[in-house]
Phi, psi and omega in degrees: 000144179256160179226148172273125180228155171232153176210155169232156177216158176224133175243117184242181180061041177266132189297319185199178183297321179300317178291325177297317177297322178294323177298316178303314181295318178298317182289327174297322177297317177302314182297321176297316179300326181272002180062033177232019183303323180278000185244003184232128175264141180223138179205179181242134174234152175264129177224124178047044176080000180241164179264133180233131175264126180235160177184179178172173179289142176282336177199163182302144176245149180268125183232127174281141179051050184301331179296337175264321184293316185302311179296323179292322178297317178300317178297317180295318179302314180296318181296312180298317180297318181288340174298324182265330182219092186305334181271000185298144172237144186236145174223136179237136174244130182253148169220152183236088188303327181292337181267355184268006181276000000 
């Protein structure tokens, strides 16, 4: 069974702007690999003197077996981010719009 889900993420503890740009490229690759590249926005914001990569779904996406996919996606997000910025930390927030009525 599939579920409609939305998510946002934050990648913090990025060393500098160059690494933040590299994190964005890595995460765009992940989104392409997951076939959701056109449905997820990713960008860089400055917070307290540091670079933070943020992103999320532009609208809910349909995911089969989301109870398995979501934890694996979180692991992949962290892995891709650390490929570009080894000190990066990731946080993902999930929402399930169909269950919020």
